N, C-alpha and C positions, 0 to 999 in steps of 0.2 A: 503494500499500500504506499509505503513512503515513496516509491519510484514513481508514482502518479503524479506527485506535486511538480515534476519536472515539465509535465506536458500541460500545466494548467495556463492557458491563454487569457483567462479574465482575472488574473491576479491584480490586486491594487496595492500601490505603494503605501507604506506605513510611515507617519511621520509623528512626532511629538509636539504637541501644544501645549503652552502655558496660558491659561486663562483665555482659550479662544484664539491666541496669538501664536504665530510661528516663529516670532522674533521677540525676545526678552529685552525690553526697552527700559533704561533707567534714567533718573533726574541728571545724574552726573553726564551721562551720554548726551542728553538734550543741551546741556550748558556748553559741553564742547563742541557739539554741532552748530549751536548758534555763534560761539565764538570764531570758529573755523569759518562760517560762511560769512560773517560780517566782517572778518579780516579779510578775507579774498575779494569782497566787494569793494571795500575801502582801498585796497592795494589796485584794484582793476580801475577803479575810479581815478586814482592818482595817475596811473599810466595814460588813461584817457585824456586827462588834463594835460599832461606833458605833451601828447600827440597833437592835440589841438593848438596847443600854444608854440608847438615845435622847438621844445627845449631838448636838450641833449641830442641835438641832430648830429649825424655824422658828416664829415665834410665830403663832398662830391669828388670825384676824381678830377675834375677840371679845377677845382680850387686847390687840390693837393699839387697837381702838376704844376699850376702856376705860382704856388708858394716856393716849390723846390726849383723853379726855373729861376725866379727872381734871386734866390740864394746863390746861384751859380753852380757850377760842376761840384758835386759833393761825392765823396765815397762812402761805403757803408760804416767805415770808421767813424764818420763825422755824424751819423744819425743815431741818437740815443733815444731809446723809448722807456 
């Protein structure tokens, strides 16, 4: 009779629930979630403001080329990063 279970095509998955929920949620988890989401939204807003105001932009290739040309011929030894 044990071997008949292998052929059961109508078996249902078994899961454990806690008070009708399949995930156990805590107040501390809610606090961390709110802090994480608010931090990410604040940081994203900060980045968006920087993009709108074009702060911290990288120089374009033409600007870099013009600046290096204005300095004259330089070797790699003269460039410090």
